[in-house]
C-alpha positions, 0 to 999 in steps of 0.5 A: 662928626660932619654929615659928609663923613658918614655920606662918604662912608655910605658911598664907599660901602655902596660902591663895594656892594654894586661891585660884588652884586654883579659877581653874586648875581652869578651865584657865587656865594664866596663873593658875597662873603668876601664883600661882607668880610671887607665891609666888616674890616672897614667898619672895624678899622673905623669904629675900633680906632674911634674914627666914627662917633656914636650912632655912626652905623645907624646913620650909615645904614640910613644913608645906604637905604636912601642911596639904594632904595630896596636894599636889604641886609644893611641894618645896624645889626647886620653891619655889626655882624659884618664886623663880628664876621671880620674880627672872628676870622681876621686871620683869613685876611688876604690884605694887610690891615686897612691903612691907618695913615688917614684914620687918625683924624676925627673925620673919615678920610678916603682910605688909600685906593689900592686897598680895594679891588675886585678879586676877579678884576684887580685893575678896578679899584674903589676907595676904602674897602679891599674885596680880596679872596680869603687867605685860608691857612695852608693846613688841611684841617681848616674846612675852606670849601665849607667856609665858602659855601655857606651863607652869611646868615649861617655864619652869623648864627654860628658866630653869635652862638659859638665862642670857641673856634673849634666849635665854630669850625665844626658847625660850619662843616656840619652846615655845609655838608648837611645843607642845613637851613639857618633854622636847622643850624640854629637847632643843632647849636641849641641841641648842643650837638658839638658837646654831645658828639663825644669828640671822637675823631672821625671823618663822618662829615666828609665821607658820609652822603649828604643829608642828616646821616653824618649828624646822627653818626656823630651822635651815635658814638662816644670817644671813650667806652667803659668796658668794666666787665673786662677785668684783666686781673682775672685774666691773669695779666697785669696790663691789657696789652698783655692780653691777647686780642682774641681773649678780650674779644671773647670777653665782649662776646660773652658779655654782648648785652653789656657791651651793647648797653655801653656802646649805644642805642639801636645796635644789633650784634651780627657776629664776631670774626665775621668772614668775607671771602674774596678771590680765595682770601678770607677777611675777618672783622672782629665785631660786626653790628647793625645800627637801626637808627643809622641803617648801616653796618658798623664794623669794630676793629678791636686793639689792645694797644695804642692806636696805629695808622695801619689800623685805619688802612685795614678797616678801610679795606673791610668797609669796602668789602662790606659795602661791595658784598654784604650791604643791602641796596637800601642801606647806608654806607658801612661805618668803621670804628677802631676801638683801641686802648689809647689814641692821640687825637691830633694824630688820628684827625690828621691821618684819617682824612685821606681814607675814603670810608667813614671811620672813627677811632675810640678808646676804652677802659676796663675794670682795672682802669677804674680808680680804686675808690670806685673799684672798692665801692663795687661788690666783690664777685663772691658777694654777688654770687651770694646775693644771687643764691639768696644768702 
């Protein structure tokens, strides 16, 4: 490869850097990300199509430092990270792929000038790199604001250590909402927070205040609970949906210690059918707990059937009442959990995002739901009674 080809590439990247630095100096992190994304696109197009030879990035990095003394962040490893950044999120490209008219030859030729423009000044153009706004998908599930608000170092940590798209989006939102440092997000990934979160659909990241409360709340709840102390056969029913919710609730209250052991750590039982009266109207919460770790009230709405959207509206109202009439000034916002027999995760995640209180939806299984091989392995109630009597 002729030296002039690498020099051209260095000048192209340099022009894009100078253009973006003006906007980035005004504190717009999004501009910096768009620059790195655009450089990543440029590098990807030329390296993947074999237009550049071995050692191209090392030479371009050296030339950039020579052209711009004191420039930081454009080492070979960082240029590779920019390529990873682009390729991982190539579906966000607001521009068509870099034109290949002149990329087929061994040497670098100037890419069409209409492929680079400052996002705020479309009339200003450069050669080779299009710095354009991200084309975020038109779905509410993609955390566009979170994506734009975290730095490139955070993005790099997430991209290198997480291969799954859902996992990456989870950590991007966590990083943005909790204002984590690069070391902070690195530790969260190392701890396996995504895997530990229990995958319970919730809106904690969006609705809980900044800090690490959302992270702790995600860890505090599971997506499914085994309430094996509830046996619908002993209650004279063939299926849990035949059992009145009040009966199941009483079974939980009668076995509250077992329930708390299944539910998680640091939960204290406040009461069942907890009543809040407002303007002469009584509102009763099925089960109310306090969590010492989260320093907040936790309302549980118990349902014996599948999830329905109306449950979220009901729970959202209860949480408002708890925050207005029960919560102490030093406590965190109350959290609500709908505990039902089954739930479509995709549907829950779609419906839960419009509610303004922090909530999640979990499911539960009873002893009747256990596989026969496990149920048969357990001692019968008669055997347990004999053991307790010393027989």
